[in-house]
C-alpha positions as CSV (number, residue, x, y, z in Angstrom):
1,X,-28.8,-11.4,-31.3
2,X,-30.2,-8.3,-33.0
3,X,-29.2,-4.7,-33.6
4,X,-30.9,-1.6,-35.0
5,X,-29.3,0.4,-37.8
6,X,-29.4,3.7,-36.0
7,X,-32.2,6.1,-36.7
8,X,-33.3,4.1,-39.7
9,X,-35.1,1.7,-37.3
10,X,-34.1,-1.3,-39.5
11,X,-33.4,-4.3,-37.4
12,X,-30.6,-6.7,-38.5
13,X,-28.7,-9.5,-37.0
14,X,-25.6,-8.4,-35.0
15,X,-23.4,-9.8,-37.7
16,X,-23.8,-9.3,-41.5
17,X,-22.3,-11.2,-44.4
18,X,-19.9,-9.3,-46.5
19,X,-20.2,-10.2,-50.2
20,X,-17.0,-8.8,-51.7
21,X,-15.2,-12.1,-52.1
22,X,-18.1,-13.9,-53.8
23,X,-17.9,-11.5,-56.7
24,X,-14.9,-13.4,-58.0
25,X,-12.2,-11.8,-60.1
26,X,-12.6,-8.2,-61.3
27,X,-10.6,-5.0,-61.8
28,X,-10.8,-1.4,-60.7
29,X,-9.5,0.7,-63.6
30,X,-7.5,-2.3,-64.7
31,X,-6.0,-3.2,-61.4
32,X,-6.9,-6.4,-59.6
33,X,-9.7,-5.9,-57.0
34,X,-11.2,-9.3,-56.3
35,X,-10.3,-12.2,-54.0
36,X,-9.8,-14.8,-56.7
37,X,-11.9,-17.4,-58.4
38,X,-15.0,-18.5,-56.5
39,X,-17.5,-21.3,-56.7
40,X,-20.9,-19.8,-57.3
41,X,-22.7,-22.9,-56.1
42,X,-20.8,-22.8,-52.8
43,X,-21.5,-19.1,-52.5
44,X,-25.2,-19.9,-52.9
45,X,-25.1,-22.6,-50.3
46,X,-23.4,-20.2,-48.0
47,X,-26.1,-17.5,-48.5
48,X,-28.8,-20.1,-47.8
49,X,-26.9,-21.2,-44.6
50,X,-26.8,-17.6,-43.5
51,X,-30.5,-17.3,-43.8
52,X,-31.1,-20.5,-41.9
53,X,-28.7,-19.3,-39.1
54,X,-30.5,-16.0,-38.7
55,X,-27.6,-14.0,-40.3
56,X,-29.8,-12.5,-43.0
57,X,-28.1,-9.1,-43.5
58,X,-26.0,-9.1,-46.7
59,X,-23.6,-6.3,-47.7
60,X,-22.7,-6.3,-51.4
61,X,-21.8,-3.6,-54.0
62,X,-22.3,-3.1,-57.7
63,X,-18.4,-3.0,-57.9
64,X,-17.9,-6.5,-56.4
65,X,-17.2,-8.7,-59.4
66,X,-18.4,-5.9,-61.6
67,X,-22.0,-6.9,-60.8
68,X,-21.4,-10.6,-60.2
69,X,-21.7,-10.5,-56.4
70,X,-25.1,-8.8,-56.8
71,X,-26.2,-11.4,-59.4
72,X,-25.2,-14.4,-57.2
73,X,-26.9,-12.8,-54.1
74,X,-30.1,-12.0,-56.1
75,X,-30.3,-15.5,-57.6
76,X,-29.8,-17.1,-54.1
77,X,-32.5,-15.0,-52.6
78,X,-35.0,-15.5,-55.4
79,X,-38.3,-16.3,-53.7
80,X,-36.8,-15.4,-50.3
81,X,-36.3,-11.7,-50.7
82,X,-38.6,-10.9,-47.7
83,X,-36.2,-13.0,-45.5
84,X,-33.2,-10.8,-46.1
85,X,-31.9,-7.3,-45.5
86,X,-29.7,-6.1,-48.4
87,X,-27.2,-3.3,-48.4
88,X,-25.5,-2.5,-51.7
89,X,-23.2,0.3,-52.9
90,X,-22.9,2.5,-55.9
91,X,-20.9,5.3,-57.5
92,X,-18.8,3.8,-60.4
93,X,-19.2,2.8,-64.0
94,X,-19.6,-1.0,-64.1
95,X,-18.7,-2.9,-67.2
96,X,-20.0,-6.4,-66.6
97,X,-18.7,-8.0,-69.8
98,X,-15.2,-6.8,-69.1
99,X,-15.5,-7.3,-65.4
100,X,-14.0,-3.8,-64.9
101,X,-15.1,-0.8,-62.8
102,X,-14.0,2.8,-63.3
103,X,-14.8,6.2,-61.8
104,X,-17.0,8.6,-63.6
105,X,-14.8,11.2,-65.2
106,X,-11.1,12.0,-64.6
107,X,-10.9,11.5,-60.8
108,X,-12.7,10.1,-57.8
109,X,-12.9,13.5,-56.1
110,X,-14.6,15.2,-59.0
111,X,-16.7,12.2,-60.1
112,X,-20.1,13.1,-61.4
113,X,-22.0,10.5,-59.3
114,X,-25.2,12.4,-58.8
115,X,-26.3,12.1,-62.4
116,X,-25.8,8.3,-62.3
117,X,-27.5,7.4,-59.0
118,X,-30.8,6.4,-60.5
119,X,-29.3,4.3,-63.3
120,X,-26.9,2.7,-60.8
121,X,-29.8,1.8,-58.6
122,X,-31.9,0.3,-61.4
123,X,-29.0,-1.8,-62.6
124,X,-28.5,-3.1,-59.0
125,X,-32.2,-3.8,-58.6
126,X,-32.2,-5.9,-61.8
127,X,-29.2,-7.9,-60.7
128,X,-30.6,-8.4,-57.2
129,X,-34.1,-9.4,-58.5
130,X,-35.8,-6.9,-56.2
131,X,-37.7,-3.6,-56.4
132,X,-36.0,-1.9,-53.4
133,X,-32.8,-2.1,-51.3
134,X,-32.8,-1.7,-47.6
135,X,-29.5,0.2,-47.4
136,X,-27.9,2.1,-50.3
137,X,-24.3,3.3,-49.7
138,X,-22.2,5.8,-51.6
139,X,-19.0,3.9,-52.5
140,X,-16.7,6.7,-53.6
141,X,-14.5,7.4,-50.6
142,X,-12.9,10.7,-51.8
143,X,-15.8,12.5,-53.4
144,X,-15.8,16.2,-52.7
145,X,-18.4,17.3,-50.3
146,X,-20.4,19.5,-52.7
147,X,-20.7,16.6,-55.1
148,X,-21.6,14.2,-52.3
149,X,-24.4,16.5,-51.1
150,X,-25.8,16.5,-54.6
151,X,-25.9,12.7,-54.4
152,X,-27.6,12.9,-51.0
153,X,-30.4,15.0,-52.6
154,X,-31.1,12.2,-55.1
155,X,-31.0,9.6,-52.3
156,X,-33.6,11.5,-50.3
157,X,-35.9,11.3,-53.4
158,X,-35.4,7.6,-53.6
159,X,-36.3,7.1,-49.9
160,X,-39.5,9.0,-50.5
161,X,-40.2,6.9,-53.6
162,X,-39.7,3.7,-51.5
163,X,-36.8,2.3,-53.6
164,X,-34.4,2.8,-50.8
165,X,-35.2,2.4,-47.1
166,X,-32.1,4.2,-45.8
167,X,-28.7,5.3,-47.1
168,X,-25.2,6.2,-46.0
169,X,-21.6,6.6,-47.1
170,X,-18.8,4.1,-47.0
171,X,-15.9,6.4,-46.0
172,X,-13.8,7.1,-42.9
173,X,-14.0,10.8,-43.4
174,X,-15.7,12.1,-40.2
175,X,-16.4,15.6,-41.5
176,X,-17.9,14.2,-44.7
177,X,-20.2,11.9,-42.7
178,X,-21.3,14.7,-40.5
179,X,-22.5,16.8,-43.5
180,X,-23.9,13.9,-45.4
181,X,-26.0,12.6,-42.5
182,X,-28.0,15.8,-42.3
183,X,-30.4,14.2,-44.8
184,X,-33.3,12.7,-42.8
185,X,-33.1,9.4,-44.7
186,X,-29.5,8.8,-43.8
187,X,-29.3,6.1,-41.2
188,X,-25.9,4.5,-41.5
189,X,-22.2,4.9,-42.0
190,X,-19.9,2.1,-43.2
191,X,-16.5,2.4,-41.6
192,X,-13.4,0.3,-41.0
193,X,-13.3,-1.1,-37.5
194,X,-11.4,-4.0,-35.9
195,X,-9.4,-4.8,-32.8
196,X,-6.3,-3.1,-34.3
197,X,-8.1,-0.3,-36.2
198,X,-10.3,1.4,-33.7
199,X,-11.4,4.3,-35.8
200,X,-12.7,5.9,-32.6
201,X,-13.6,9.4,-34.0
202,X,-15.9,8.1,-36.6
203,X,-17.5,5.6,-34.3
204,X,-18.1,8.4,-31.7
205,X,-19.7,10.4,-34.5
206,X,-22.0,7.5,-35.4
207,X,-23.1,7.2,-31.8
208,X,-23.7,11.0,-31.5
209,X,-25.8,11.1,-34.7
210,X,-27.5,7.7,-34.0
211,X,-26.2,6.2,-37.2
212,X,-25.8,2.5,-37.6
213,X,-22.1,1.7,-37.9
214,X,-21.6,-1.1,-40.5
215,X,-18.1,-2.3,-40.1
216,X,-15.7,-3.1,-42.9
217,X,-12.6,-5.3,-42.3
218,X,-13.8,-6.7,-39.0
219,X,-11.4,-9.6,-39.4
220,X,-8.6,-7.6,-40.8
221,X,-8.8,-9.2,-44.3
222,X,-8.4,-12.5,-42.6
223,X,-5.5,-11.8,-40.3
224,X,-7.7,-11.7,-37.2
225,X,-9.0,-15.2,-37.8
226,X,-5.6,-16.6,-36.6
227,X,-5.5,-18.8,-39.7
228,X,-2.9,-16.6,-41.5
229,X,0.7,-16.9,-40.5
230,X,4.0,-15.4,-41.6
231,X,4.3,-18.3,-44.0
232,X,1.0,-17.7,-45.7
233,X,1.2,-16.7,-49.4
234,X,-1.9,-15.3,-51.1
235,X,-2.8,-16.4,-54.6
236,X,-1.9,-14.3,-57.6
237,X,-5.5,-13.4,-58.2
238,X,-6.2,-12.4,-54.6
239,X,-6.2,-8.6,-53.9
240,X,-4.2,-9.2,-50.7
241,X,-1.3,-10.0,-52.9
242,X,-1.0,-6.4,-53.9
243,X,-2.9,-4.4,-51.3
244,X,-0.9,-1.4,-50.1
245,X,-3.6,0.6,-48.2
246,X,-4.2,-1.9,-45.5
247,X,-1.8,-1.9,-42.5
248,X,-2.3,-5.6,-41.7
249,X,-0.7,-6.8,-44.9
250,X,2.6,-5.6,-46.4
251,X,4.2,-6.8,-49.7
252,X,1.7,-9.7,-50.0
253,X,2.3,-11.0,-46.5
254,X,0.7,-10.6,-43.1
255,X,2.3,-7.8,-41.1
256,X,4.6,-9.1,-38.5
257,X,3.5,-6.4,-36.1
258,X,-0.1,-7.5,-36.5
259,X,0.8,-11.1,-36.0
260,X,2.7,-10.3,-32.8
261,X,-0.1,-8.1,-31.5
262,X,-2.7,-10.8,-32.3
263,X,-0.7,-13.4,-30.3
264,X,-0.7,-11.1,-27.3
265,X,-4.5,-10.8,-27.2
266,X,-5.3,-14.4,-28.3
267,X,-6.3,-15.5,-24.8
268,X,-8.7,-12.6,-24.4
269,X,-10.3,-13.0,-27.8
270,X,-10.8,-16.8,-27.4
271,X,-12.4,-16.4,-24.0
272,X,-15.4,-18.5,-23.2
273,X,-14.7,-21.0,-26.0
274,X,-14.7,-18.5,-28.9
275,X,-12.6,-18.9,-32.0
276,X,-10.3,-16.0,-32.9
277,X,-12.7,-14.8,-35.5
278,X,-15.6,-14.9,-33.1
279,X,-13.6,-13.0,-30.5
280,X,-12.8,-10.3,-33.1
281,X,-16.5,-9.9,-33.8
282,X,-17.3,-9.9,-30.1
283,X,-14.8,-7.1,-29.6
284,X,-16.6,-5.0,-32.1
285,X,-20.0,-5.6,-30.4
286,X,-18.3,-4.7,-27.1
287,X,-17.0,-1.5,-28.6
288,X,-20.5,0.1,-29.3
289,X,-24.2,-0.9,-29.5
290,X,-24.2,0.8,-32.9
291,X,-21.8,-1.6,-34.5
292,X,-22.7,-4.3,-37.1
293,X,-19.6,-6.1,-38.4
294,X,-19.8,-7.6,-41.9
295,X,-17.1,-10.3,-42.2
296,X,-16.6,-11.6,-45.7
297,X,-17.3,-15.2,-46.7
298,X,-16.6,-17.7,-49.5
299,X,-17.8,-20.9,-47.9
300,X,-20.5,-22.4,-45.8
301,X,-18.0,-23.0,-43.0
302,X,-17.1,-19.4,-42.8
303,X,-20.7,-18.4,-42.5
304,X,-21.3,-20.9,-39.8
305,X,-18.4,-19.7,-37.7
306,X,-19.2,-16.1,-38.0
307,X,-23.0,-16.6,-37.3
308,X,-22.2,-18.7,-34.3
309,X,-20.4,-15.7,-32.8
310,X,-23.8,-14.3,-32.0
311,X,-24.4,-17.1,-29.5
312,X,-21.5,-15.8,-27.4
313,X,-22.4,-12.1,-27.6
314,X,-20.0,-9.2,-27.0
315,X,-16.9,-9.3,-24.9
316,X,-17.4,-8.1,-21.3
317,X,-16.1,-4.6,-20.2
318,X,-13.4,-6.4,-18.3
319,X,-12.3,-8.3,-21.4
320,X,-12.4,-5.2,-23.5
321,X,-10.3,-3.4,-20.9
322,X,-7.8,-6.2,-20.8
323,X,-7.3,-6.0,-24.5
324,X,-6.7,-2.2,-24.3
325,X,-4.1,-2.7,-21.6
326,X,-2.3,-5.4,-23.6
327,X,-2.2,-3.1,-26.6
328,X,-1.2,-0.1,-24.6
329,X,-4.1,2.1,-25.3
């Protein structure tokens, strides 16, 4: 099951592999930002499993593990780079030794990203053991538009030079994406999208502009797998212990409202023998032909489950409509 990343023309599997968790522990301006300690050997086995299963689109970032995620991915793909499509992100000062990431300057909005794009890319290329990236994403959500457009100009140069095949912005600001995508080399947007966070305005914009929609949080930070209950407690080094910007988790626990809503759509999501996670991915595919969800992974088993979702394909229009009716939308 394949999809095309919008007007970039880059073909990818319908599900990508999100590499945030395999970065291990790290901090953003001193605050915990990782998913806890990971086993790099298991991460490598999982990456190899993804390649074997045809799920060869990997979404990482310089931030994840303060470079560690890129290093693990690059090492795992050594000698197999031509078998993978790599998306990575940029826009922060990465201190690998301290495993800390900070904004450039005093604030995210006024961050001077443009002057650092080339050095950011060269650092990522070294960690990834490659001389180009397929998708390069601005990773500073709140950057003011004038500063973002200066970044876009540098990205256009990198596309011409062959170091970047296409680029985009990881943000849910529709007005910002509309302006940023005026560059001919812009082919994607990375947006939050899942059964309970429809983000319809930005998805409609991606369709209108023919941008590939790479989907963050397709499994709702794990809630939509059905494996997290009201009794689940996240580890102290897991970002979900302290996340306050994500509606599905409150005070370190799964939101009761989300758990109840999930129970109400369980039958629809698990139709045709799917697991809950596979149903959540199928909903995203049913939502738009532009979508490519990137569920995170830490283990081979998670990769196998997510890749197998492609065998089932998208939910049918009737199944999509049933979910909408249940959720009252």
